[in-house]
Short mmCIF file of the C-alpha atoms (twelve columns), coordinates in Angstrom:
data_MODEL
# 
_entry.id   MODEL 
# 
loop_
_atom_site.group_PDB 
_atom_site.id 
_atom_site.type_symbol 
_atom_site.label_atom_id 
_atom_site.label_alt_id 
_atom_site.label_comp_id 
_atom_site.label_asym_id 
_atom_site.label_seq_id 
_atom_site.Cartn_x 
_atom_site.Cartn_y 
_atom_site.Cartn_z 
_atom_site.pdbx_PDB_model_num 
ATOM 1   C CA . MET A 1   -1.665  23.837  12.448  1 
ATOM 2   C CA . LYS A 2   -1.995  20.621  10.493  1 
ATOM 3   C CA . ARG A 3   1.044   19.982  8.307   1 
ATOM 4   C CA . LYS A 4   0.354   20.059  4.573   1 
ATOM 5   C CA . ILE A 5   0.901   16.719  2.839   1 
ATOM 6   C CA . PRO A 6   3.342   17.082  -0.096  1 
ATOM 7   C CA . ILE A 7   1.481   16.373  -3.322  1 
ATOM 8   C CA . THR A 8   3.162   18.020  -6.306  1 
ATOM 9   C CA . PRO A 9   6.529   16.785  -7.610  1 
ATOM 10  C CA . ARG A 10  8.184   19.965  -6.349  1 
ATOM 11  C CA . GLU A 11  6.670   19.574  -2.876  1 
ATOM 12  C CA . VAL A 12  7.780   15.926  -2.692  1 
ATOM 13  C CA . ALA A 13  11.300  16.799  -3.856  1 
ATOM 14  C CA . GLU A 14  11.564  19.574  -1.281  1 
ATOM 15  C CA . SER A 15  10.142  17.466  1.557   1 
ATOM 16  C CA . ILE A 16  11.870  14.130  1.146   1 
ATOM 17  C CA . THR A 17  14.789  13.512  3.510   1 
ATOM 18  C CA . PRO A 18  17.713  11.084  3.321   1 
ATOM 19  C CA . ASP A 19  16.044  8.939   6.008   1 
ATOM 20  C CA . VAL A 20  12.846  8.624   3.977   1 
ATOM 21  C CA . PHE A 21  14.848  7.859   0.876   1 
ATOM 22  C CA . GLN A 22  16.807  5.121   2.631   1 
ATOM 23  C CA . LYS A 23  13.545  3.618   3.881   1 
ATOM 24  C CA . ILE A 24  12.400  3.316   0.275   1 
ATOM 25  C CA . LEU A 25  15.707  2.027   -1.097  1 
ATOM 26  C CA . LYS A 26  15.958  -0.694  1.552   1 
ATOM 27  C CA . GLU A 27  12.926  -2.315  -0.090  1 
ATOM 28  C CA . TYR A 28  14.836  -2.799  -3.363  1 
ATOM 29  C CA . GLU A 29  17.726  -5.048  -4.356  1 
ATOM 30  C CA . LEU A 30  19.988  -2.289  -5.615  1 
ATOM 31  C CA . PRO A 31  23.571  -3.481  -6.184  1 
ATOM 32  C CA . SER A 32  25.286  -1.041  -3.862  1 
ATOM 33  C CA . GLU A 33  25.863  -0.179  -0.226  1 
ATOM 34  C CA . ALA A 34  23.489  2.425   1.170   1 
ATOM 35  C CA . ASP A 35  26.232  4.918   1.929   1 
ATOM 36  C CA . SER A 36  27.351  4.939   -1.720  1 
ATOM 37  C CA . ILE A 37  23.918  5.908   -3.056  1 
ATOM 38  C CA . SER A 38  23.082  9.463   -4.042  1 
ATOM 39  C CA . TYR A 39  19.946  10.914  -5.541  1 
ATOM 40  C CA . HIS A 40  18.512  14.078  -7.036  1 
ATOM 41  C CA . ARG A 41  15.248  15.057  -8.675  1 
ATOM 42  C CA . LEU A 42  15.419  14.181  -12.346 1 
ATOM 43  C CA . TYR A 43  12.090  15.402  -13.685 1 
ATOM 44  C CA . GLY A 44  8.411   15.101  -12.985 1 
ATOM 45  C CA . GLY A 45  5.059   15.829  -14.489 1 
ATOM 46  C CA . ILE A 46  1.943   17.085  -12.782 1 
ATOM 47  C CA . ARG A 47  1.587   13.851  -10.797 1 
ATOM 48  C CA . ASN A 48  4.898   12.104  -10.209 1 
ATOM 49  C CA . ALA A 49  8.172   13.031  -8.546  1 
ATOM 50  C CA . VAL A 50  11.045  11.311  -10.336 1 
ATOM 51  C CA . PHE A 51  14.549  10.858  -8.925  1 
ATOM 52  C CA . LEU A 52  17.804  9.713   -10.464 1 
ATOM 53  C CA . ILE A 53  19.555  7.204   -8.182  1 
ATOM 54  C CA . LYS A 54  23.316  6.858   -8.611  1 
ATOM 55  C CA . THR A 55  24.994  3.794   -7.141  1 
ATOM 56  C CA . SER A 56  28.530  2.462   -7.412  1 
ATOM 57  C CA . GLU A 57  27.326  0.048   -10.106 1 
ATOM 58  C CA . GLY A 58  24.861  2.038   -12.163 1 
ATOM 59  C CA . LYS A 59  21.962  4.470   -12.342 1 
ATOM 60  C CA . TYR A 60  18.293  3.920   -11.549 1 
ATOM 61  C CA . VAL A 61  15.104  5.952   -11.721 1 
ATOM 62  C CA . LEU A 62  12.729  6.058   -8.760  1 
ATOM 63  C CA . THR A 63  9.200   7.377   -9.275  1 
ATOM 64  C CA . ILE A 64  7.001   8.443   -6.371  1 
ATOM 65  C CA . TYR A 65  3.391   8.652   -7.522  1 
ATOM 66  C CA . LYS A 66  0.949   11.303  -6.413  1 
ATOM 67  C CA . PRO A 67  -1.604  9.845   -3.966  1 
ATOM 68  C CA . SER A 68  -4.840  9.379   -5.908  1 
ATOM 69  C CA . PRO A 69  -7.484  6.712   -6.651  1 
ATOM 70  C CA . THR A 70  -5.911  6.183   -10.094 1 
ATOM 71  C CA . ALA A 71  -2.297  5.741   -8.948  1 
ATOM 72  C CA . LYS A 72  -2.433  1.946   -8.681  1 
ATOM 73  C CA . GLY A 73  -3.753  1.554   -12.223 1 
ATOM 74  C CA . ARG A 74  -1.188  3.949   -13.663 1 
ATOM 75  C CA . VAL A 75  1.810   2.264   -12.040 1 
ATOM 76  C CA . GLU A 76  0.577   -1.217  -12.988 1 
ATOM 77  C CA . ARG A 77  -0.046  -0.280  -16.618 1 
ATOM 78  C CA . ASN A 78  3.361   1.295   -16.948 1 
ATOM 79  C CA . LEU A 79  5.427   -1.480  -15.367 1 
ATOM 80  C CA . LEU A 80  3.539   -4.424  -16.852 1 
ATOM 81  C CA . LEU A 81  3.901   -2.976  -20.342 1 
ATOM 82  C CA . TYR A 82  7.618   -2.359  -19.783 1 
ATOM 83  C CA . ASN A 83  8.002   -6.003  -18.761 1 
ATOM 84  C CA . TYR A 84  5.990   -7.194  -21.760 1 
ATOM 85  C CA . LEU A 85  7.807   -5.110  -24.363 1 
ATOM 86  C CA . ARG A 86  11.402  -5.385  -23.196 1 
ATOM 87  C CA . PRO A 87  11.865  -9.106  -24.091 1 
ATOM 88  C CA . LYS A 88  10.419  -8.302  -27.514 1 
ATOM 89  C CA . GLY A 89  13.326  -5.988  -28.278 1 
ATOM 90  C CA . PHE A 90  11.786  -2.601  -27.513 1 
ATOM 91  C CA . PHE A 91  13.889  0.059   -25.823 1 
ATOM 92  C CA . VAL A 92  11.876  0.400   -22.632 1 
ATOM 93  C CA . PRO A 93  13.263  0.517   -19.079 1 
ATOM 94  C CA . GLU A 94  14.175  -2.601  -17.114 1 
ATOM 95  C CA . VAL A 95  11.875  -2.787  -14.081 1 
ATOM 96  C CA . ILE A 96  13.520  -3.394  -10.698 1 
ATOM 97  C CA . ARG A 97  11.368  -5.467  -8.371  1 
ATOM 98  C CA . THR A 98  11.280  -5.097  -4.610  1 
ATOM 99  C CA . LYS A 99  13.036  -7.538  -2.278  1 
ATOM 100 C CA . LYS A 100 9.657   -9.226  -1.847  1 
ATOM 101 C CA . ASP A 101 9.484   -9.649  -5.641  1 
ATOM 102 C CA . ASN A 102 6.685   -7.123  -6.057  1 
ATOM 103 C CA . LEU A 103 6.425   -5.058  -9.207  1 
ATOM 104 C CA . TYR A 104 6.136   -1.847  -7.205  1 
ATOM 105 C CA . LEU A 105 6.288   -0.612  -3.625  1 
ATOM 106 C CA . ARG A 106 3.336   0.644   -1.614  1 
ATOM 107 C CA . SER A 107 4.521   2.618   1.383   1 
ATOM 108 C CA . PHE A 108 3.296   5.276   3.803   1 
ATOM 109 C CA . ILE A 109 5.715   8.192   3.387   1 
ATOM 110 C CA . LEU A 110 5.462   11.976  3.557   1 
ATOM 111 C CA . GLY A 111 2.071   11.808  5.257   1 
ATOM 112 C CA . ALA A 112 0.294   9.557   2.748   1 
ATOM 113 C CA . GLU A 113 0.232   6.071   1.270   1 
ATOM 114 C CA . ARG A 114 2.061   6.209   -2.049  1 
ATOM 115 C CA . PHE A 115 2.956   3.904   -4.921  1 
ATOM 116 C CA . ILE A 116 6.638   3.808   -5.858  1 
ATOM 117 C CA . SER A 117 8.401   2.215   -8.815  1 
ATOM 118 C CA . CYS A 118 12.034  1.697   -9.729  1 
ATOM 119 C CA . HIS A 119 13.694  0.960   -13.041 1 
ATOM 120 C CA . ARG A 120 17.178  0.965   -14.461 1 
ATOM 121 C CA . TYR A 121 18.145  4.279   -16.033 1 
ATOM 122 C CA . ILE A 122 17.922  4.334   -19.823 1 
ATOM 123 C CA . GLY A 123 19.751  7.114   -21.620 1 
ATOM 124 C CA . GLY A 124 18.637  9.490   -24.320 1 
ATOM 125 C CA . ARG A 125 17.675  13.073  -24.989 1 
ATOM 126 C CA . LYS A 126 14.430  14.877  -25.670 1 
ATOM 127 C CA . ILE A 127 13.962  16.696  -28.967 1 
ATOM 128 C CA . PHE A 128 11.520  19.581  -29.101 1 
ATOM 129 C CA . PRO A 129 9.864   20.230  -31.430 1 
ATOM 130 C CA . TYR A 130 10.239  17.274  -33.783 1 
ATOM 131 C CA . GLY A 131 11.531  17.855  -37.300 1 
ATOM 132 C CA . LYS A 132 10.633  15.600  -40.227 1 
ATOM 133 C CA . PRO A 133 13.274  12.942  -39.377 1 
ATOM 134 C CA . GLU A 134 11.922  12.577  -35.839 1 
ATOM 135 C CA . ILE A 135 8.304   12.573  -37.043 1 
ATOM 136 C CA . ALA A 136 9.157   9.701   -39.399 1 
ATOM 137 C CA . LEU A 137 10.851  7.716   -36.611 1 
ATOM 138 C CA . VAL A 138 7.938   8.263   -34.226 1 
ATOM 139 C CA . GLY A 139 5.378   7.158   -36.812 1 
ATOM 140 C CA . LYS A 140 7.287   3.972   -37.552 1 
ATOM 141 C CA . MET A 141 7.868   3.173   -33.877 1 
ATOM 142 C CA . LEU A 142 4.191   3.626   -33.014 1 
ATOM 143 C CA . ALA A 143 3.285   1.146   -35.756 1 
ATOM 144 C CA . LYS A 144 5.773   -1.370  -34.331 1 
ATOM 145 C CA . LEU A 145 4.196   -1.013  -30.894 1 
ATOM 146 C CA . HIS A 146 0.689   -1.444  -32.266 1 
ATOM 147 C CA . HIS A 147 1.830   -4.536  -34.164 1 
ATOM 148 C CA . LYS A 148 3.224   -6.237  -31.033 1 
ATOM 149 C CA . LEU A 149 0.627   -5.259  -28.460 1 
ATOM 150 C CA . PRO A 150 -2.685  -6.898  -29.537 1 
ATOM 151 C CA . GLU A 151 -1.675  -10.036 -27.620 1 
ATOM 152 C CA . PHE A 152 -0.895  -8.199  -24.367 1 
ATOM 153 C CA . PRO A 153 -2.461  -10.516 -21.750 1 
ATOM 154 C CA . ARG A 154 -3.503  -7.991  -19.113 1 
ATOM 155 C CA . THR A 155 -6.063  -5.897  -20.949 1 
ATOM 156 C CA . GLU A 156 -8.185  -5.634  -17.799 1 
ATOM 157 C CA . ILE A 157 -5.764  -3.033  -16.410 1 
ATOM 158 C CA . LEU A 158 -6.211  -0.780  -19.447 1 
ATOM 159 C CA . ARG A 159 -8.653  2.025   -19.988 1 
ATOM 160 C CA . THR A 160 -11.090 1.766   -22.903 1 
ATOM 161 C CA . ALA A 161 -10.713 4.208   -25.791 1 
ATOM 162 C CA . PRO A 162 -14.284 5.110   -26.901 1 
ATOM 163 C CA . LEU A 163 -14.509 4.576   -30.647 1 
ATOM 164 C CA . GLU A 164 -16.087 1.697   -32.535 1 
ATOM 165 C CA . PHE A 165 -15.803 0.400   -36.099 1 
ATOM 166 C CA . SER A 166 -17.367 -2.452  -38.034 1 
ATOM 167 C CA . MET A 167 -16.642 -6.081  -37.263 1 
ATOM 168 C CA . GLY A 168 -13.108 -7.191  -38.084 1 
ATOM 169 C CA . ALA A 169 -11.283 -4.017  -37.097 1 
ATOM 170 C CA . LYS A 170 -8.386  -4.981  -34.834 1 
ATOM 171 C CA . LYS A 171 -7.794  -3.385  -31.438 1 
ATOM 172 C CA . THR A 172 -4.486  -3.105  -29.616 1 
ATOM 173 C CA . VAL A 173 -2.818  -1.377  -26.668 1 
ATOM 174 C CA . LEU A 174 -2.630  2.380   -27.259 1 
ATOM 175 C CA . HIS A 175 0.097   4.472   -25.631 1 
ATOM 176 C CA . MET A 176 -2.069  7.636   -25.660 1 
ATOM 177 C CA . ASP A 177 0.798   10.084  -25.075 1 
ATOM 178 C CA . PHE A 178 3.307   9.089   -27.736 1 
ATOM 179 C CA . ALA A 179 5.268   12.327  -28.185 1 
ATOM 180 C CA . ARG A 180 7.352   14.925  -26.354 1 
ATOM 181 C CA . GLY A 181 9.343   13.626  -23.381 1 
ATOM 182 C CA . ASN A 182 7.989   10.089  -23.636 1 
ATOM 183 C CA . ILE A 183 10.317  9.366   -26.555 1 
ATOM 184 C CA . LEU A 184 14.075  9.754   -26.142 1 
ATOM 185 C CA . PHE A 185 16.641  9.922   -28.931 1 
ATOM 186 C CA . SER A 186 20.267  8.871   -29.151 1 
ATOM 187 C CA . ASP A 187 23.045  11.205  -30.297 1 
ATOM 188 C CA . ASP A 188 22.862  9.658   -33.780 1 
ATOM 189 C CA . ASN A 189 19.117  10.442  -33.906 1 
ATOM 190 C CA . HIS A 190 17.602  7.020   -33.374 1 
ATOM 191 C CA . ILE A 191 14.907  6.337   -30.788 1 
ATOM 192 C CA . SER A 192 16.723  5.196   -27.646 1 
ATOM 193 C CA . ALA A 193 13.772  4.840   -25.266 1 
ATOM 194 C CA . VAL A 194 9.982   4.726   -25.134 1 
ATOM 195 C CA . LEU A 195 8.578   5.764   -21.754 1 
ATOM 196 C CA . ASP A 196 5.393   6.213   -19.757 1 
ATOM 197 C CA . PHE A 197 2.546   3.827   -20.516 1 
ATOM 198 C CA . GLU A 198 0.575   5.120   -17.507 1 
ATOM 199 C CA . GLY A 199 -2.310  6.284   -19.673 1 
ATOM 200 C CA . ALA A 200 -2.370  3.212   -21.928 1 
ATOM 201 C CA . ALA A 201 -5.765  2.207   -23.295 1 
ATOM 202 C CA . TRP A 202 -7.357  -0.589  -25.318 1 
ATOM 203 C CA . GLY A 203 -8.726  0.496   -28.668 1 
ATOM 204 C CA . TYR A 204 -8.104  1.201   -32.340 1 
ATOM 205 C CA . PRO A 205 -4.715  2.451   -33.577 1 
ATOM 206 C CA . ILE A 206 -6.273  5.467   -35.308 1 
ATOM 207 C CA . ILE A 207 -6.944  6.999   -31.875 1 
ATOM 208 C CA . ASP A 208 -3.278  6.788   -30.859 1 
ATOM 209 C CA . ILE A 209 -2.157  8.071   -34.261 1 
ATOM 210 C CA . ALA A 210 -4.517  11.041  -34.013 1 
ATOM 211 C CA . LYS A 211 -3.390  12.035  -30.533 1 
ATOM 212 C CA . SER A 212 0.303   11.792  -31.449 1 
ATOM 213 C CA . LEU A 213 -0.266  13.920  -34.539 1 
ATOM 214 C CA . ALA A 214 -2.277  16.446  -32.529 1 
ATOM 215 C CA . ILE A 215 0.577   16.872  -30.045 1 
ATOM 216 C CA . ILE A 216 3.313   16.977  -32.702 1 
ATOM 217 C CA . SER A 217 1.385   19.497  -34.822 1 
ATOM 218 C CA . LYS A 218 0.693   21.703  -31.820 1 
ATOM 219 C CA . ASP A 219 4.383   21.709  -30.882 1 
ATOM 220 C CA . ASN A 220 5.695   22.353  -34.408 1 
ATOM 221 C CA . GLN A 221 4.560   25.675  -35.873 1 
ATOM 222 C CA . GLU A 222 7.123   25.623  -38.698 1 
ATOM 223 C CA . LEU A 223 6.038   22.584  -40.728 1 
ATOM 224 C CA . PRO A 224 2.620   22.530  -42.441 1 
ATOM 225 C CA . ARG A 225 0.235   20.191  -40.669 1 
ATOM 226 C CA . GLY A 226 -0.410  18.256  -43.849 1 
ATOM 227 C CA . GLU A 227 3.310   17.589  -44.223 1 
ATOM 228 C CA . ILE A 228 3.559   16.413  -40.616 1 
ATOM 229 C CA . LYS A 229 0.609   14.043  -41.114 1 
ATOM 230 C CA . ASP A 230 1.869   12.683  -44.445 1 
ATOM 231 C CA . THR A 231 5.371   12.019  -43.064 1 
ATOM 232 C CA . PHE A 232 3.993   10.244  -39.986 1 
ATOM 233 C CA . ILE A 233 1.424   8.147   -41.884 1 
ATOM 234 C CA . GLU A 234 3.871   7.132   -44.614 1 
ATOM 235 C CA . GLN A 235 6.254   5.660   -42.042 1 
ATOM 236 C CA . TYR A 236 3.432   4.103   -40.005 1 
ATOM 237 C CA . LEU A 237 2.244   2.300   -43.129 1 
ATOM 238 C CA . SER A 238 5.760   1.045   -43.854 1 
ATOM 239 C CA . VAL A 239 5.115   -1.330  -40.922 1 
ATOM 240 C CA . ALA A 240 1.314   -1.646  -40.847 1 
ATOM 241 C CA . LYS A 241 -0.728  -2.934  -43.785 1 
ATOM 242 C CA . ASN A 242 -3.508  -0.421  -43.323 1 
ATOM 243 C CA . ILE A 243 -5.174  1.888   -40.824 1 
ATOM 244 C CA . THR A 244 -8.837  1.393   -40.008 1 
ATOM 245 C CA . GLY A 245 -10.739 4.673   -39.723 1 
ATOM 246 C CA . MET A 246 -8.499  6.947   -41.791 1 
ATOM 247 C CA . GLU A 247 -11.603 8.887   -42.871 1 
ATOM 248 C CA . GLN A 248 -11.970 10.009  -39.233 1 
ATOM 249 C CA . LEU A 249 -8.332  11.017  -38.699 1 
ATOM 250 C CA . ASP A 250 -8.639  14.767  -39.307 1 
ATOM 251 C CA . ASN A 251 -11.659 15.084  -37.007 1 
ATOM 252 C CA . LEU A 252 -9.912  13.098  -34.271 1 
ATOM 253 C CA . ILE A 253 -6.804  15.267  -34.536 1 
ATOM 254 C CA . SER A 254 -8.948  18.400  -34.181 1 
ATOM 255 C CA . ASP A 255 -10.747 16.951  -31.150 1 
ATOM 256 C CA . PHE A 256 -7.459  16.154  -29.403 1 
ATOM 257 C CA . GLN A 257 -5.952  19.562  -30.210 1 
ATOM 258 C CA . GLU A 258 -8.770  21.236  -28.310 1 
ATOM 259 C CA . VAL A 259 -7.718  19.577  -25.048 1 
ATOM 260 C CA . ILE A 260 -3.914  19.353  -25.408 1 
ATOM 261 C CA . VAL A 261 -1.876  21.917  -23.492 1 
# 
């Protein structure tokens, strides 16, 4: 019988062996001897298996991507945006390059060719669902990202968000999943990390705002949706001068809520 190739994060976590892990780690310049490194599965979504790497000198996160035609684009978007935003003062992970100075590793493991990335561990905790203080912080942080990302030089790696406005409306990089576990908070309730730009797109900020609000509203059944929207928008506008397409916001939120799980 042909052996099944591990695909899901659980299958990868259950199938990976110390020998396979050492094969991967030898490709990276981690500041530790191999015999002092330990690992365990940290978390993972529907595509990626994510491991916490503990060395004698620090912690790292290793992501093994699900084999798929879109894996290369997702890993490139994520790591290139981390590298772009980190020098600008954003709390995003520090990318660890391979010994060959590549942004990511491409290796045949567990029966398939897979993309693998590594970054330094960045601490924080998930909050679920968001209350008003977190909603305000998320709105303001999204505006800061939108303000810094119009000049991102590698727009060819981004997807295109399908919505058009009149001439003069400014596009930027959209996160497209700016909520839930992709935002971590410190113990004193500040945003400590922004994660996962795999689905980043090029388009108008109103699209990103609408999707974030759709997710936050779906998760929070206690606060009225109008209060969630007003809190988010007020803080977004404390950074941004205006938002093109506000007249379409409610319809966009409704459209996203139909497909969010």
